[in-house]
VOBA-1610 file (N, C-alpha, C; in pm, whole numbers, padded with zeros to 5 digits, always signed):
BEGIN
Met+15915+10005+02277Met+15855+10056+02155Met+15860+10208+02155Ser+15899+10269+02045Ser+15912+10413+02037Ser+15776+10479+02024Gly+15774+10617+02045Gly+15650+10690+02031Gly+15594+10678+01890Gly+15683+10680+01788Gly+15637+10667+01651Gly+15577+10530+01624Ser+15634+10426+01685Ser+15584+10291+01665Ser+15445+10272+01723Ile+15423+10324+01844Ile+15291+10308+01904Ile+15186+10387+01827Cys+15226+10505+01773Cys+15132+10582+01691Cys+15090+10501+01569Arg+15188+10437+01502Arg+15158+10359+01382Arg+15071+10238+01416Leu+15099+10174+01530Leu+15022+10056+01571Leu+14877+10093+01597Leu+14856+10202+01671Leu+14720+10241+01704Leu+14644+10289+01582Arg+14714+10355+01487Arg+14648+10397+01364Arg+14608+10275+01282Phe+14693+10170+01281Phe+14664+10049+01205Phe+14539+09980+01262Arg+14531+09974+01395Arg+14414+09911+01456Arg+14286+09983+01416Cys+14293+10116+01411Cys+14175+10193+01376Cys+14142+10178+01228Ser+14245+10162+01143Ser+14222+10154+01000Ser+14146+10028+00962Leu+14141+09930+01052Leu+14067+09808+01024Leu+13916+09829+01034Arg+13875+09944+01091Arg+13734+09972+01108Arg+13682+10058+00992Asp+13549+10058+00977Asp+13490+10137+00870Asp+13488+10284+00907Pro+13540+10372+00822Pro+13534+10514+00849Pro+13393+10567+00829Cys+13361+10680+00894Cys+13228+10740+00881Cys+13241+10885+00839Ser+13138+10932+00774Ser+13137+11073+00736Ser+13095+11157+00855Gly+13112+11290+00841Gly+13073+11381+00948Gly+13191+11458+01002Met+13311+11404+00990Met+13433+11471+01035Met+13545+11438+00938Arg+13643+11524+00934Arg+13757+11502+00845Arg+13881+11470+00927Gly+13952+11364+00888Gly+14071+11323+00961Gly+14191+11409+00927Leu+14302+11382+00997Leu+14428+11456+00980Leu+14542+11354+00981Ala+14624+11355+00878Ala+14735+11259+00869Ala+14836+11284+00980Asn+14896+11176+01029Asn+15001+11190+01130Asn+15131+11224+01058Asp+15179+11345+01082Asp+15298+11397+01015Asp+15398+11440+01122His+15511+11371+01130His+15615+11405+01229His+15562+11396+01372Leu+15495+11284+01405Leu+15440+11262+01540Leu+15340+11372+01579Ser+15250+11406+01487Ser+15158+11517+01510Ser+15027+11475+01575Cys+15019+11354+01633Cys+14892+11308+01689Cys+14839+11402+01796Cys+14927+11464+01873Cys+14885+11558+01977Cys+14816+11679+01914Val+14879+11739+01813Val+14821+11854+01745Val+14694+11813+01671Asn+14696+11696+01608Asn+14577+11649+01536Asn+14456+11641+01628Ser+14475+11586+01748Ser+14365+11571+01842Ser+14314+11708+01888Leu+14406+11800+01910Leu+14365+11935+01950Leu+14293+12007+01837Leu+14338+11988+01713Leu+14270+12050+01599Leu+14126+11997+01588Gln+14106+11870+01619Gln+13970+11816+01615Gln+13882+11885+01720Thr+13936+11910+01838Thr+13858+11979+01941Thr+13835+12125+01904Leu+13936+12190+01843Leu+13921+12329+01801Leu+13820+12341+01688Ser+13818+12242+01600Ser+13719+12240+01492Ser+13579+12225+01549Ala+13566+12144+01655Ala+13436+12126+01719Ala+13395+12248+01800Thr+13493+12333+01833Thr+13464+12459+01903Thr+13432+12562+01795Thr+13311+12558+01744Thr+13272+12640+01630Thr+13284+12789+01659Glu+13281+12825+01787Glu+13294+12967+01824Glu+13427+13024+01776Ile+13535+12942+01777Ile+13666+12990+01732Ile+13665+13017+01583Ala+13610+12923+01506Ala+13602+12943+01361Ala+13518+13065+01328Asp+13413+13090+01405Asp+13328+13208+01381Asp+13408+13337+01401Val+13489+13340+01506Val+13572+13459+01531Val+13675+13477+01421Leu+13742+13368+01383Leu+13844+13376+01278Leu+13784+13416+01144Glu+13659+13378+01118Glu+13593+13419+00993Glu+13571+13570+00989Arg+13555+13630+01105Arg+13536+13777+01112Arg+13667+13853+01105Trp+13777+13780+01108Trp+13911+13842+01102Trp+13946+13868+00956Glu+13959+13994+00920Glu+13996+14033+00785Glu+14147+14018+00768Thr+14187+13920+00687Thr+14329+13886+00676Thr+14393+13934+00545Ser+14319+14011+00465Ser+14375+14054+00336Ser+14499+14140+00353Gly+14506+14213+00465Gly+14622+14298+00489Gly+14729+14233+00574Val+14706+14107+00614Val+14803+14036+00697Val+14911+13974+00609Arg+15036+13999+00644Arg+15146+13946+00565Arg+15148+13794+00576Val+15148+13728+00462Val+15150+13582+00459Val+15292+13533+00484Asp+15311+13460+00593Asp+15442+13401+00621Asp+15422+13266+00688Asn+15531+13203+00723Asn+15524+13069+00781Asn+15516+13071+00934Cys+15502+13191+00992Cys+15508+13202+01138Cys+15377+13245+01203Asn+15277+13280+01123Asn+15153+13333+01180Asn+15057+13218+01214Val+15053+13181+01340Val+14974+13067+01385Val+14824+13089+01363Pro+14766+13204+01404Pro+14621+13221+01384Pro+14581+13220+01237Leu+14668+13272+01150Leu+14637+13271+01007Leu+14630+13129+00953His+14727+13047+00989His+14728+12908+00944His+14620+12826+01013Leu+14587+12861+01137Leu+14478+12792+01206Leu+14346+12820+01134Lys+14324+12944+01094Lys+14203+12979+01020Lys+14191+12895+00893Lys+14302+12876+00823Lys+14301+12799+00698Lys+14272+12652+00723Val+14336+12594+00823Val+14318+12450+00846Val+14178+12419+00900Leu+14121+12508+00982Leu+13986+12485+01032Leu+13884+12495+00918Ala+13911+12586+00824Ala+13824+12596+00706Ala+13834+12470+00621Ala+13956+12418+00606Ala+13977+12296+00527Ala+13909+12176+00591Met+13904+12172+00724Met+13843+12060+00794Met+13691+12057+00777Arg+13633+12168+00733Arg+13489+12172+00710Arg+13453+12135+00566Gln+13554+12112+00484Gln+13529+12083+00342Gln+13529+11933+00315Asp+13568+11892+00195Asp+13561+11753+00149Asp+13613+11656+00255Gln+13529+11563+00296Gln+13564+11470+00404Gln+13621+11339+00353Ser+13637+11325+00223Ser+13684+11198+00170Ser+13835+11180+00185Gln+13906+11290+00209Gln+14051+11286+00225Gln+14090+11358+00354Pro+14205+11320+00415Pro+14251+11395+00532Pro+14273+11542+00499Ala+14244+11628+00594Ala+14260+11773+00572Ala+14408+11809+00563Pro+14444+11899+00471Pro+14584+11942+00461Pro+14619+12034+00578His+14714+11993+00661His+14751+12076+00776His+14902+12085+00795Arg+14977+12045+00692Arg+15122+12048+00704Arg+15174+12190+00725Asp+15112+12289+00658Asp+15156+12428+00676Asp+15136+12474+00820Phe+15028+12429+00881Phe+15004+12465+01022Phe+15110+12403+01111Leu+15147+12278+01085Leu+15252+12212+01163Leu+15385+12284+01146Arg+15418+12321+01022Arg+15544+12393+00997Arg+15543+12529+01066Cys+15426+12589+01071Cys+15413+12719+01137Cys+15440+12705+01287Leu+15387+12601+01348Leu+15415+12577+01490Leu+15564+12554+01512Asp+15626+12480+01420Asp+15769+12453+01430Asp+15849+12582+01423Lys+15806+12677+01338Lys+15874+12806+01327Lys+15860+12888+01455Asn+15757+12855+01534Asn+15735+12926+01660Asn+15790+12848+01779Ser+15893+12766+01753Ser+15965+12692+01857Ser+15887+12574+01914Phe+15780+12532+01845Phe+15712+12409+01883Phe+15766+12300+01792Arg+15852+12215+01845Arg+15929+12123+01763Arg+15848+12001+01718Leu+15862+11968+01590Leu+15803+11846+01536Leu+15890+11727+01575Asn+15844+11607+01543Asn+15916+11483+01577Asn+15945+11471+01726Thr+15857+11530+01808Thr+15875+11526+01954Thr+15739+11500+02018Gln+15737+11419+02122Gln+15612+11398+02195Gln+15587+11518+02285His+15463+11567+02283His+15428+11686+02360His+15312+11657+02453Asp+15295+11746+02551Asp+15182+11740+02642Asp+15067+11819+02580Ala+14950+11757+02566Ala+14839+11820+02495Ala+14794+11950+02561Asp+14788+11953+02694Asp+14744+12075+02762Asp+14842+12189+02738Glu+14971+12159+02739Glu+15072+12262+02714Glu+15062+12315+02571Val+15037+12226+02475Val+15024+12268+02335Val+14899+12354+02319Phe+14791+12315+02383Phe+14667+12391+02378Phe+14689+12535+02427Leu+14752+12549+02543Leu+14779+12682+02599Leu+14877+12760+02513Phe+14975+12690+02455Phe+15071+12753+02364Phe+14998+12815+02245Ile+14906+12741+02184Ile+14832+12791+02068Ile+14749+12914+02107Leu+14679+12908+02220Leu+14598+13022+02262Leu+14683+13146+02288Asn+14798+13128+02351Asn+14885+13242+02381Asn+14947+13301+02255Val+14982+13217+02158Val+15038+13268+02033Val+14931+13344+01955Ile+14808+13295+01956Ile+14699+13368+01891Ile+14687+13508+01949Gln+14695+13517+02081Gln+14684+13646+02150Gln+14795+13741+02107Arg+14915+13688+02084Arg+15029+13771+02047Arg+15028+13810+01899Gln+14984+13718+01814Gln+15007+13738+01671Gln+14890+13797+01594Met+14768+13787+01646Met+14656+13846+01572Met+14663+13998+01578Asp+14655+14063+01463Asp+14663+14209+01462Asp+14533+14273+01512Lys+14423+14201+01506Lys+14295+14250+01558Lys+14281+14202+01702Lys+14328+14285+01796Lys+14337+14242+01935Lys+14201+14214+01998Thr+14097+14284+01954Thr+13965+14258+02011Thr+13919+14116+01981Leu+13950+14066+01860Leu+13914+13930+01823Leu+14001+13828+01895Ala+14130+13860+01910Ala+14220+13771+01983Ala+14173+13756+02128Thr+14132+13866+02189Thr+14082+13862+02326Thr+13950+13786+02333Glu+13869+13797+02229Glu+13742+13724+02226Glu+13765+13573+02228Ile+13868+13527+02155Ile+13902+13385+02156Ile+13950+13343+02294Gln+14038+13423+02353Gln+14089+13388+02486Gln+13977+13387+02590Asn+13886+13482+02578Asn+13777+13491+02676Asn+13681+13372+02669Leu+13681+13301+02557Leu+13598+13181+02549Leu+13635+13081+02658Tyr+13765+13078+02695Tyr+13817+12979+02790Tyr+13853+13039+02927Lys+13834+13166+02946Lys+13889+13236+03063Lys+13810+13205+03191Ile+13879+13142+03287Ile+13823+13114+03419Ile+13884+13214+03516Ser+13802+13305+03567Ser+13853+13410+03656Ser+13846+13363+03801Leu+13959+13377+03870Leu+13972+13326+04007Leu+14015+13436+04103Glu+13987+13414+04229Glu+14030+13504+04336Glu+14095+13419+04446Thr+14224+13442+04468Thr+14298+13363+04566Thr+14307+13440+04698His+14273+13372+04807His+14278+13432+04941His+14389+13363+05020Leu+14475+13442+05081Leu+14584+13389+05164Leu+14578+13457+05300Gln+14547+13378+05403Gln+14531+13434+05538Gln+14639+13380+05631Cys+14711+13471+05696Cys+14814+13435+05791Cys+14748+13370+05913Leu+14800+13256+05956Leu+14743+13185+06070Leu+14787+13242+06203Glu+14879+13341+06201Glu+14926+13401+06326Glu+14864+13538+06351Cys+14862+13624+06247Cys+14807+13758+06267Cys+14671+13776+06201Ser+14627+13676+06126Ser+14496+13674+06058Ser+14482+13777+05946Ser+14592+13840+05905Ser+14584+13934+05792Ser+14551+13858+05665Leu+14481+13924+05575Leu+14432+13858+05454Leu+14484+13928+05329Gln+14541+13848+05238Gln+14585+13898+05108Gln+14496+13836+05000Thr+14454+13919+04905Thr+14366+13873+04798Thr+14428+13908+04663Arg+14423+13813+04571Arg+14479+13836+04437Arg+14387+13775+04332Ser+14360+13852+04226Ser+14278+13803+04116Ser+14366+13752+04004Ser+14324+13644+03940Ser+14401+13586+03830Ser+14304+13510+03740Tyr+14359+13447+03637Tyr+14274+13364+03551Tyr+14355+13248+03496Val+14285+13144+03456Val+14345+13030+03388Val+14259+13000+03266Leu+14320+12940+03165Leu+14248+12903+03043Leu+14215+12754+03041Ser+14274+12681+03134Ser+14249+12538+03148Ser+14254+12506+03296Leu+14153+12435+03346Leu+14146+12406+03489Leu+14224+12278+03519Pro+14340+12291+03590Pro+14422+12172+03619Pro+14372+12100+03743Leu+14332+11976+03727Leu+14274+11901+03839Leu+14364+11787+03882His+14402+11790+04010His+14478+11681+04071His+14386+11561+04088Ile+14435+11442+04053Ile+14354+11322+04073Ile+14424+11229+04172Lys+14342+11156+04246Lys+14394+11064+04345Lys+14419+10927+04281Glu+14509+10852+04340Glu+14541+10718+04287Glu+14437+10618+04335Asp+14314+10647+04300Asp+14201+10566+04341Asp+14087+10603+04247His+13965+10568+04284His+13849+10607+04204His+13821+10756+04225Asn+13803+10830+04116Asn+13772+10972+04122Asn+13647+11001+04041Ser+13577+11108+04078Ser+13473+11162+03991Ser+13517+11304+03954Leu+13475+11351+03837Leu+13512+11486+03797Leu+13463+11588+03898Glu+13341+11568+03946Glu+13285+11664+04041Glu+13368+11673+04169Ser+13417+11557+04219Ser+13498+11559+04341Ser+13633+11625+04316Cys+13690+11604+04197Cys+13818+11667+04163Cys+13804+11819+04155Ile+13693+11865+04097Ile+13669+12010+04089Ile+13650+12068+04228Ala+13572+12000+04312Ala+13549+12048+04448Ala+13681+12056+04525Ser+13770+11957+04506Ser+13899+11956+04575Ser+13986+12075+04535Phe+13976+12116+04407Phe+14055+12230+04359Phe+14023+12356+04441Phe+13898+12370+04484Phe+13856+12492+04553Phe+13855+12478+04705Glu+13901+12364+04757Glu+13907+12346+04901Glu+14018+12430+04964His+13995+12477+05085His+14099+12549+05158His+14209+12451+05199Gln+14333+12500+05200Gln+14442+12417+05247Gln+14537+12500+05333Glu+14592+12436+05435Glu+14687+12506+05522Glu+14828+12480+05474Leu+14909+12586+05476Leu+15047+12580+05427Leu+15142+12595+05546His+15225+12492+05567His+15319+12492+05679His+15460+12458+05628Gly+15557+12473+05716Gly+15695+12435+05684Gly+15749+12510+05564Arg+15807+12437+05470Arg+15867+12501+05354Arg+15763+12563+05261Asn+15635+12532+05285Asn+15528+12590+05204Asn+15473+12719+05262Cys+15531+12765+05373Cys+15486+12890+05434Cys+15500+13006+05335Cys+15408+13101+05346Cys+15409+13217+05256Cys+15446+13343+05334Phe+15497+13442+05260Phe+15539+13567+05323Phe+15416+13648+05365Cys+15415+13688+05490Cys+15308+13773+05544Cys+15358+13917+05549Val+15288+14007+05486Val+15328+14148+05481Val+15324+14210+05621Glu+15223+14175+05699Glu+15208+14232+05832Glu+15317+14183+05927Cys+15349+14053+05922Cys+15450+13996+06011Cys+15592+14022+05960Gly+15606+14042+05830Gly+15738+14065+05771Gly+15820+13938+05760Leu+15757+13822+05776Leu+15826+13694+05770Leu+15736+13590+05702Lys+15799+13477+05664Lys+15718+13366+05615Lys+15647+13302+05733Lys+15515+13286+05718Lys+15434+13233+05827Lys+15338+13126+05774Pro+15296+13036+05862Pro+15193+12941+05821Pro+15067+13017+05778Ser+14998+12967+05680Ser+14882+13039+05628Ser+14777+12942+05577Lys+14659+12995+05552Lys+14549+12920+05494Lys+14517+12980+05359Gln+14514+12893+05257Gln+14492+12941+05120Gln+14362+12885+05064Gly+14289+12970+04997Gly+14164+12927+04934Gly+14145+12996+04801Val+14068+12935+04713Val+14041+12991+04581Val+13891+13006+04564Lys+13848+13124+04520Lys+13708+13151+04492Lys+13691+13173+04341Leu+13573+13145+04293Leu+13544+13155+04150Leu+13474+13287+04122Leu+13535+13369+04036Leu+13476+13496+03998Leu+13384+13481+03877Ser+13425+13401+03780Ser+13340+13378+03662Ser+13381+13250+03592Leu+13283+13187+03528Leu+13305+13067+03448Leu+13303+13104+03300Pro+13377+13032+03216Pro+13383+13065+03074Pro+13272+12999+02993His+13262+13037+02868His+13168+12973+02777His+13215+12830+02747Ile+13347+12814+02727Ile+13407+12683+02704Ile+13493+12649+02826Leu+13456+12543+02895Leu+13529+12501+03014Leu+13625+12389+02975Cys+13754+12420+02975Cys+13858+12322+02943Cys+13916+12268+03073Ile+13917+12137+03086Ile+13964+12072+03208Ile+14079+11979+03175Asn+14188+11991+03250Asn+14304+11904+03234Asn+14313+11809+03353Leu+14297+11680+03327Leu+14312+11579+03432Leu+14460+11547+03444Lys+14521+11584+03556Lys+14666+11574+03573Lys+14707+11428+03598Arg+14715+11353+03489Arg+14746+11211+03500Arg+14896+11183+03508Phe+14979+11282+03479Phe+15123+11259+03481Phe+15182+11318+03608Arg+15256+11236+03682Arg+15309+11279+03811Arg+15458+11247+03819Asn+15534+11343+03868Asn+15678+11325+03884Asn+15705+11266+04022Ile+15762+11147+04023Ile+15793+11078+04148Ile+15940+11041+04147His+16016+11106+04238His+16161+11082+04251His+16233+11100+04116Gly+16193+11204+04044Gly+16261+11237+03919Gly+16211+11162+03797Phe+16112+11073+03815Phe+16058+10997+03703Phe+15910+11033+03685Thr+15869+11049+03561Thr+15730+11081+03531Thr+15650+10953+03513Arg+15541+10942+03587Arg+15456+10823+03581Arg+15314+10864+03546Lys+15249+10783+03465Lys+15110+10809+03428Lys+15016+10736+03523Leu+14916+10809+03574Leu+14816+10749+03662Leu+14702+10694+03578Glu+14679+10563+03590Glu+14575+10497+03511Glu+14443+10488+03587Cys+14436+10549+03707Cys+14317+10536+03791Cys+14193+10596+03724Met+14078+10553+03772Met+13952+10592+03710Met+13911+10734+03748Val+13866+10810+03648Val+13805+10942+03669Val+13677+10944+03586Thr+13563+10931+03652Thr+13435+10935+03581Thr+13398+11081+03554Phe+13331+11104+03442Phe+13286+11240+03411Phe+13152+11231+03339Pro+13063+11327+03363Pro+12929+11321+03305Pro+12922+11390+03168Glu+12820+11355+03094Glu+12796+11425+02968Glu+12738+11564+02996Ile+12658+11573+03100Ile+12602+11701+03144Ile+12661+11733+03281Leu+12725+11848+03292Leu+12792+11890+03416Leu+12725+12015+03470Asp+12664+12004+03586Asp+12598+12118+03649Asp+12682+12161+03770Leu+12745+12277+03759Leu+12835+12325+03864Leu+12765+12411+03969Ser+12637+12435+03951Ser+12566+12523+04045Ser+12566+12466+04186Glu+12564+12332+04199Glu+12567+12270+04331Glu+12710+12233+04370Thr+12788+12179+04275Thr+12925+12136+04303Thr+13010+12250+04357Leu+12992+12370+04301Leu+13079+12483+04336Leu+13007+12592+04415Arg+12895+12560+04471Arg+12819+12663+04541Arg+12905+12734+04647Glu+12985+12657+04722Glu+13067+12717+04828Glu+13189+12790+04772Ala+13221+12766+04645Ala+13340+12827+04586Ala+13310+12958+04514Phe+13182+12991+04496Phe+13149+13113+04425Phe+13188+13236+04508Ser+13254+13330+04444Ser+13286+13457+04508Ser+13157+13537+04527Ser+13161+13633+04617Ser+13044+13719+04638Ser+13012+13800+04512Asp+13112+13814+04423Asp+13092+13888+04298Asp+13045+13799+04183Phe+13032+13669+04208Phe+12989+13577+04102Phe+12843+13604+04068Ala+12816+13631+03940Ala+12681+13673+03902Ala+12623+13596+03784Gln+12685+13486+03744Gln+12635+13411+03629Gln+12516+13325+03668Asn+12417+13322+03582Asn+12296+13246+03612Asn+12305+13101+03566Thr+12383+13076+03460Thr+12390+12942+03403Thr+12524+12877+03432Cys+12521+12763+03501Cys+12643+12688+03533Cys+12633+12544+03483Arg+12548+12523+03385Arg+12526+12389+03329Arg+12604+12377+03198Tyr+12681+12269+03187Tyr+12769+12249+03072Tyr+12743+12113+03008Thr+12768+12106+02876Thr+12756+11982+02801Thr+12891+11946+02740Leu+12932+11822+02761Leu+13060+11775+02707Leu+13052+11764+02555Tyr+13158+11813+02485Tyr+13158+11800+02340Tyr+13292+11752+02284Ala+13394+11740+02367Ala+13523+11689+02318Ala+13604+11630+02432Val+13676+11522+02400Val+13765+11456+02497Val+13895+11424+02426Val+14006+11478+02477Val+14139+11442+02426Val+14187+11323+02507Val+14227+11217+02437Val+14259+11089+02500Val+14407+11059+02484His+14468+11007+02591His+14607+10963+02584His+14613+10812+02603Ser+14683+10745+02512Ser+14704+10601+02521Ser+14852+10574+02541Gly+14884+10469+02615Gly+15024+10435+02637Gly+15076+10490+02769Ser+15209+10501+02779Ser+15273+10544+02903Ser+15321+10688+02892Ser+15388+10734+02996Ser+15437+10872+02998Ser+15550+10894+02898Val+15621+10790+02862Val+15734+10804+02770Val+15705+10751+02631Cys+15593+10685+02614Cys+15561+10624+02485Cys+15411+10624+02467Gly+15357+10732+02409Gly+15212+10747+02403Gly+15160+10796+02270His+15029+10806+02263His+14960+10846+02142His+14832+10920+02182Tyr+14799+11028+02110Tyr+14679+11106+02138Tyr+14572+11082+02031Thr+14448+11074+02076Thr+14332+11067+01988Thr+14225+11158+02049Ala+14109+11166+01984Ala+14004+11254+02037Ala+13866+11199+02006Tyr+13776+11217+02102Tyr+13632+11198+02080Tyr+13571+11337+02069Val+13493+11360+01967Val+13427+11490+01952Val+13281+11470+01914Arg+13200+11561+01961Arg+13057+11556+01928Arg+13031+11655+01816His+12977+11605+01706His+12955+11688+01588His+12857+11800+01620Ser+12888+11922+01576Ser+12806+12038+01611Ser+12670+12038+01543Thr+12657+11965+01430Thr+12531+11965+01356Thr+12444+11845+01388Asn+12498+11723+01369Asn+12414+11605+01391Asn+12417+11554+01535Arg+12501+11615+01620Arg+12509+11586+01764Arg+12555+11445+01795Leu+12615+11376+01695Leu+12667+11241+01717Leu+12812+11247+01761Trp+12854+11143+01834Trp+12993+11133+01877Trp+13077+11065+01770Tyr+13201+11115+01750Tyr+13295+11056+01656Tyr+13429+11036+01727Tyr+13502+10937+01681Tyr+13637+10910+01732Tyr+13736+10939+01622Ala+13830+11028+01649Ala+13931+11067+01550Ala+14068+11017+01594Asn+14123+10926+01515Asn+14257+10872+01539Asn+14341+10908+01416Asp+14397+11029+01420Asp+14470+11085+01305Asp+14378+11089+01183Ser+14414+11019+01074Ser+14336+11028+00950Ser+14210+10942+00952His+14196+10858+01054His+14084+10764+01060His+13977+10817+01155Val+13854+10826+01104Val+13742+10879+01182Val+13627+10780+01176Gln+13563+10757+01290Gln+13448+10666+01291Gln+13343+10715+01388Lys+13219+10682+01359Lys+13108+10719+01446Lys+13107+10624+01566Val+13084+10681+01685Val+13083+10601+01807Val+12964+10643+01894Ser+12956+10587+02013Ser+12847+10618+02106Ser+12904+10681+02233Trp+12814+10732+02317Trp+12855+10786+02446Trp+12917+10676+02532Glu+12871+10553+02516Glu+12929+10442+02590Glu+13075+10420+02551Asp+13110+10447+02425Asp+13250+10437+02382Asp+13334+10546+02449Val+13278+10666+02459Val+13349+10776+02525Val+13378+10740+02670Gln+13284+10672+02734Gln+13299+10636+02875Gln+13412+10535+02900Thr+13458+10467+02795Thr+13570+10374+02813Thr+13700+10448+02845Thr+13700+10581+02834Thr+13821+10659+02862Thr+13828+10701+03009Tyr+13737+10651+03093Tyr+13741+10684+03235Tyr+13872+10639+03300Gly+13931+10529+03250Gly+14052+10475+03312Gly+14018+10357+03402Gly+14113+10323+03489Gly+14092+10212+03581Gly+14098+10078+03512Gly+14208+10048+03449Gly+14222+09923+03377Gly+14241+09942+03228Tyr+14199+10059+03178Tyr+14222+10092+03038Tyr+14342+10185+03028Arg+14425+10166+02927Arg+14536+10259+02904Arg+14494+10371+02810His+14369+10366+02769His+14308+10461+02678His+14229+10558+02767Thr+14294+10665+02816Thr+14236+10745+02923Thr+14216+10891+02884Ala+14105+10948+02931Ala+14076+11090+02907Ala+14182+11176+02974Tyr+14229+11276+02902Tyr+14332+11367+02954Tyr+14282+11511+02958Met+14206+11552+02856Met+14147+11685+02855Met+13998+11672+02821Leu+13916+11752+02888Leu+13772+11754+02865Leu+13730+11894+02824Met+13643+11902+02723Met+13592+12030+02676Met+13441+12032+02696Tyr+13394+12125+02778Tyr+13251+12142+02804Tyr+13206+12279+02752Arg+13087+12283+02693Arg+13029+12409+02644Arg+12912+12447+02735Arg+12910+12573+02777Arg+12800+12618+02864Arg+12669+12619+02786Asp+12567+12565+02848Asp+12435+12561+02783Asp+12377+12701+02775Ser+12295+12722+02673Ser+12225+12850+02659Ser+12125+12863+02769Lys+12104+12985+02814Lys+12006+13008+02922Lys+11869+12979+02870Glu+11798+12896+02943Glu+11665+12857+02898Glu+11565+12967+02928
//
């Protein structure tokens, strides 16, 4: 079955259910289920719409290539009349003009990062573009210590989405996050160049956390390349509605880490159904006003429960969580 066929089948199954108000759907246009699901999460990230509303666009040249301009328009449309799917064809065409091809299956995390990076490049108001990027910015400090001379190299970097390796067994989100920050020894072909020794040497690598973002985006790495073939891992990954990282990451905090609040609340889940070569994306999002959960399958939207969201843990279901969006709680 082709990617287009599975998209149509899953949309048909959803269309048999009663739609609910509270969110606006998006029609599947040229296999746009991946973008549709991400737009639902971006719409639920009200902080982005707030920044874009402050962006004065009267002097911005209207063309088919400005991603942030078209994103501003489609997010505004998604907040309006909910009786019809939101018009987003111009946004899709804009992505296509920026080398994001339609009629192609895409990886949701890659598309998410693509959109954020294009916003950074194309917005003429750089302070606002940086404000959007900083919503997701996870600042890290990588330590690399030579196991022979004990010299230490330190490098600061950042990611906008936390990529988590999952095991082919039962996983919890907390254990996956803890594993990301565990020290690992690098030997053989994984040896790194030591400046002091002047050669590649065995080393110990560790990652420390400098700062956490307001919006914590997590990518569960369910797709794995094995002998040249990509396979989807259907194993279970449980995740909480409330995520408190103060204990999970206590050992990973850098000495410069100074944030008081490490408690997050889940508000969006991007879901992948099907296999690595034939799949479909949908999204669960928590409404910013009524705090209820909704399931968005392209143009079809319905009210659901937290128990429905939990069915995306995996382990027997092909309807599995792929990206998680957590919002940091306000300091009490």
